[in-house]
C-alpha positions as CSV (number, residue, x, y, z in Angstrom):
1,M,-13.4,42.3,-11.7
2,L,-16.9,41.4,-12.9
3,C,-18.7,38.7,-11.0
4,P,-17.7,35.4,-12.7
5,M,-20.8,33.4,-11.6
6,P,-24.1,34.8,-10.6
7,P,-25.3,33.7,-7.2
8,D,-27.9,31.0,-6.9
9,P,-31.5,32.7,-7.2
10,E,-32.8,30.7,-4.2
11,Y,-29.8,32.1,-2.1
12,L,-30.6,35.6,-3.1
13,A,-34.3,35.1,-2.4
14,A,-33.5,33.9,1.0
15,A,-31.2,36.8,1.6
16,V,-33.9,39.3,0.5
17,E,-36.4,37.6,2.9
18,A,-33.9,37.8,5.8
19,A,-33.0,41.4,5.1
20,R,-36.9,42.2,4.9
21,R,-37.1,40.6,8.5
22,G,-34.4,42.9,9.7
23,E,-31.7,40.2,9.8
24,T,-28.2,41.8,9.3
25,S,-26.9,38.6,7.5
26,G,-29.5,39.0,4.7
27,F,-28.6,42.6,4.1
28,E,-24.9,41.9,4.2
29,T,-25.4,39.2,1.6
30,L,-27.3,41.6,-0.7
31,Y,-24.6,44.2,-0.2
32,R,-21.7,41.8,-0.9
33,V,-23.4,40.6,-4.1
34,F,-24.8,43.7,-5.5
35,N,-22.6,46.6,-4.3
36,P,-19.6,45.9,-6.7
37,P,-21.7,46.1,-9.9
38,L,-23.7,49.0,-8.4
39,V,-20.5,51.0,-7.7
40,R,-19.1,50.2,-11.2
41,F,-22.3,51.5,-12.8
42,L,-22.2,54.7,-10.6
43,R,-18.5,55.2,-11.5
44,Q,-19.3,55.1,-15.1
45,Q,-21.9,57.8,-14.5
46,L,-20.4,60.0,-12.0
47,P,-16.9,58.7,-10.9
48,W,-16.3,61.6,-8.3
49,V,-19.4,60.9,-6.2
50,A,-20.0,57.2,-7.0
51,E,-19.3,56.0,-3.5
52,D,-21.6,58.6,-2.0
53,L,-24.4,57.8,-4.5
54,A,-24.0,54.1,-3.7
55,A,-24.3,54.8,0.0
56,D,-27.4,56.9,-0.6
57,T,-28.8,54.1,-2.8
58,W,-28.3,51.5,-0.1
59,L,-29.9,53.8,2.5
60,D,-32.9,54.2,0.3
61,A,-33.0,50.5,-0.2
62,A,-32.7,49.9,3.6
63,R,-35.6,52.3,4.3
64,G,-37.9,50.7,1.6
65,L,-37.0,47.1,2.3
66,A,-39.8,46.4,4.6
67,S,-42.4,47.1,1.9
68,F,-40.3,45.5,-0.9
69,D,-41.8,42.4,-2.4
70,G,-39.8,40.3,-4.7
71,D,-36.8,37.9,-5.1
72,G,-33.1,38.6,-5.8
73,D,-33.7,39.6,-9.4
74,D,-36.4,41.9,-8.4
75,F,-34.2,43.4,-5.8
76,R,-31.4,44.0,-8.3
77,R,-33.8,45.8,-10.7
78,W,-35.1,47.9,-7.8
79,L,-31.6,48.7,-6.5
80,F,-30.4,49.9,-10.0
81,T,-33.6,51.8,-10.4
82,I,-32.9,53.6,-7.1
83,A,-29.3,54.3,-8.3
84,R,-30.3,55.6,-11.6
85,R,-32.8,58.0,-9.9
86,R,-29.9,59.2,-7.7
87,V,-27.8,59.9,-10.8
88,V,-30.6,61.8,-12.4
89,D,-31.2,63.7,-9.2
90,H,-27.5,64.6,-9.1
91,F,-27.6,65.8,-12.6
92,R,-30.7,67.9,-11.9
93,R,-29.0,69.5,-8.9
94,E,-25.9,70.2,-10.8
95,G,-28.0,71.6,-13.7
96,R,-25.6,70.3,-16.4
97,R,-24.4,67.1,-18.0
98,V,-20.9,66.3,-16.8
99,T,-18.7,63.9,-18.8
100,T,-17.0,60.9,-17.0
101,T,-13.3,60.7,-16.4
102,P,-11.7,57.4,-16.8
103,L,-9.7,56.1,-13.8
104,T,-6.0,55.8,-14.2
105,G,-3.3,53.8,-12.5
106,H,-2.6,56.7,-10.2
107,D,-5.9,56.2,-8.4
108,D,-4.4,53.4,-6.3
109,P,-5.7,53.9,-2.7
110,G,-2.4,52.5,-1.3
111,R,-3.9,50.2,1.4
112,G,-2.6,46.7,2.6
113,D,-1.8,43.9,0.2
114,D,-5.3,42.4,0.0
115,A,-7.0,45.7,-0.2
116,A,-4.5,46.9,-2.9
117,G,-5.1,43.7,-5.0
118,E,-8.8,44.3,-4.8
119,A,-8.5,48.0,-5.6
120,L,-6.2,47.3,-8.6
121,A,-8.6,44.6,-9.9
122,G,-11.4,47.1,-9.4
123,L,-9.6,49.8,-11.3
124,A,-8.8,47.4,-14.1
125,A,-12.5,46.5,-14.5
126,Q,-13.4,50.2,-14.2
127,E,-10.9,51.1,-16.9
128,A,-12.2,48.3,-19.1
129,I,-15.8,49.7,-18.6
130,A,-14.7,53.2,-19.3
131,A,-13.0,52.2,-22.5
132,L,-15.9,50.3,-23.6
133,V,-18.4,53.1,-23.4
134,R,-16.3,56.3,-23.7
135,D,-17.2,56.7,-27.4
136,L,-20.9,55.9,-27.0
137,P,-23.7,58.4,-26.7
138,E,-25.0,58.5,-23.1
139,S,-28.2,56.5,-23.7
140,Q,-26.2,53.7,-25.5
141,A,-23.5,53.7,-22.8
142,E,-26.1,53.4,-20.0
143,V,-27.8,50.4,-21.7
144,V,-24.5,48.6,-22.2
145,V,-23.4,49.2,-18.6
146,L,-26.7,48.0,-17.2
147,R,-26.6,44.9,-19.5
148,V,-22.9,44.0,-18.9
149,V,-22.0,45.5,-15.4
150,A,-25.4,45.0,-13.7
151,D,-26.1,41.8,-15.6
152,L,-29.7,42.9,-16.2
153,S,-31.9,41.5,-18.9
154,V,-33.3,43.6,-21.7
155,E,-36.6,43.7,-20.0
156,D,-35.0,44.7,-16.6
157,V,-33.0,47.5,-18.4
158,A,-36.3,48.7,-19.9
159,R,-37.9,48.9,-16.4
160,V,-34.9,50.6,-14.9
161,T,-34.6,53.3,-17.6
162,G,-38.3,53.7,-18.4
163,R,-37.8,52.6,-22.0
164,S,-39.5,49.9,-24.0
165,A,-37.7,46.6,-24.4
166,G,-37.6,47.3,-28.1
167,A,-35.9,50.7,-27.5
168,V,-33.4,49.0,-25.1
169,R,-32.5,46.3,-27.9
170,V,-32.1,49.1,-30.6
171,L,-29.8,51.1,-28.2
172,Q,-27.7,48.0,-27.5
173,H,-27.6,47.0,-31.2
174,R,-26.4,50.5,-32.2
175,A,-23.9,50.5,-29.4
176,L,-22.4,47.2,-30.4
177,R,-22.3,48.2,-34.1
178,R,-20.6,51.5,-33.1
179,L,-18.1,49.6,-31.0
180,A,-17.4,47.1,-33.8
181,T,-16.7,50.0,-36.1
182,L,-14.4,51.7,-33.7
183,W,-12.5,48.8,-32.5
184,D,-12.2,46.8,-35.8
185,P,-10.9,48.8,-38.9
186,T,-12.1,46.2,-41.3
187,E,-15.6,46.6,-40.0
188,S,-15.6,50.4,-40.8
189,Q,-14.4,49.6,-44.5
190,G,-17.3,47.1,-45.0
191,A,-19.8,49.5,-43.4
192,G,-19.1,52.2,-46.1
């Protein structure tokens, strides 16, 4: 399930500062807020190693936190930049582009009632994300996922991906037009 309401910026800034000072509560807050969208982003990219990449991303963030300077939004951008680099590194190690596999209802981890409910909600969100981007080129899918799942602004996505803000807007626009054409048969007739 996507986060319904973004946390208060002052709350996140205080959590970043607490984490920088080495306070566990600050890091726990950042993890609780940013890990779900981080894992959804990584599952869209590399579902079979998403949890490992998320763990590596958090380790990198923990190592660099003492020298990090910024607020909650800066931390989100930084965290997703680290995650994206982890994805790129993984593809380089593999030496090939691997397509993603959408999750199915058979992926239920089978834990207790609360865990099962959370897992099913997570799977439903992941399936929605996979359905959203499965027919998009990689660059368009990445932009849409970073905008929707990570809730990053156009400028933030530009920084994370190393593109210009204009290029991000163009990719997003093309993705949305493509999705409209694919999902609305009347749109494809008018686009002719």
